[in-house]
C-alpha positions in Angstrom: 86.5 9.2 4.3 83.0 7.8 3.9 80.0 7.9 1.7 76.9 9.9 2.5 73.4 10.2 1.0 71.7 13.4 0.2 68.4 14.4 -1.5 68.5 16.4 -4.7 66.0 17.5 -7.3 66.0 15.7 -10.6 65.8 19.0 -12.5 65.8 17.4 -16.0 62.7 15.2 -15.1 61.0 18.2 -13.4 61.6 20.4 -16.4 60.4 17.8 -18.9 57.2 17.2 -16.9 56.5 20.9 -16.7 57.2 21.5 -20.3 54.9 18.7 -21.3 52.1 20.3 -19.2 52.8 23.8 -20.6 52.5 22.6 -24.2 49.7 20.1 -23.6 46.2 20.1 -24.9 44.6 21.5 -21.7 46.9 24.5 -21.6 46.5 25.0 -25.4 42.7 25.1 -24.9 42.9 27.7 -22.0 45.5 29.8 -23.9 43.4 29.7 -27.0 40.5 31.1 -25.1 42.7 33.8 -23.6 44.3 34.9 -26.9 41.4 34.3 -29.2 43.2 32.0 -31.6 45.2 28.8 -31.9 48.2 29.7 -29.7 51.8 29.2 -30.6 54.2 27.6 -28.1 55.5 31.0 -26.8 51.9 32.2 -26.1 51.2 28.9 -24.3 54.3 29.2 -22.1 53.6 32.8 -21.2 49.9 32.1 -20.4 50.9 29.1 -18.3 53.3 31.3 -16.3 51.1 34.4 -16.0 47.9 32.4 -15.1 49.5 30.6 -12.2 50.3 27.3 -13.9 53.9 27.3 -12.8 53.1 28.0 -9.2 50.4 25.3 -9.3 52.8 22.8 -10.8 55.3 23.6 -8.0 52.6 23.1 -5.4 51.3 19.8 -6.9 54.7 18.3 -7.5 56.6 19.6 -4.5 58.3 16.3 -3.7 57.8 14.3 -6.9 61.2 14.9 -8.4 63.4 14.3 -5.3 66.0 11.6 -5.6 68.5 10.2 -3.1 72.1 10.2 -4.3 75.1 8.7 -2.6 78.4 10.7 -2.7 81.9 10.4 -1.3 83.1 12.9 1.3 
């Protein structure tokens, strides 16, 4: 049996980066405009998702979290 390499997504790094963006100052500002007050984290996440932020993140970071791993057969 041998070893082979495959490409996988570093899901933890991707999720951390997206969470940082969701709860960041820019999204806080846009969410605040949308809801009319200083938003809480739930409002920020929901606004990010419903306003296309999640789709935009996926487009902008399509290949940024891919890593090569080596495994045994």
